[in-house]
C-alpha angles and dihedrals in degrees: 000000000000120000117261093255091051091048092050091048092049091044089059088073091050091050090050090051090049090053092048091050091049091051092048090048092053090052093048114098113218096010108182112255092232092057092046091052091048092053091046090054091050090049091051091048090050088054090049089052091066088065098037103045096062091053091069087216099153095196093053092043092050091048091049092050092048091049092049091046092051091052092047090050091049093048091050092050090051091051091047092055100044109070094182094068116107124257088243095063093038091051093047093050092045090051091049090049093050092048090052091049091052092048091047091050093048091049093042091229 
């Protein structure tokens, strides 16, 4: 597993992707409720991460990463199946998903 500083550094990119997805969601007319809820959950988990990462509690960190990854997977699936969504939201969710995949890979979760 990465060291805490490396995780926090790597997590910065995930947080940035979460913010971009939230911005894209707020600009998306008629965003499906399920996708909005998914992005809100990821945002909440990202906030929780600020408290959990410094604890160095591997079990909590792994659970947090798995929960975030599940939400990112779900958001991506929703975007893949709704062709009427804008390229902006689809791109933001795809970017968020890829950032989560990279973090998961780096942490070996």
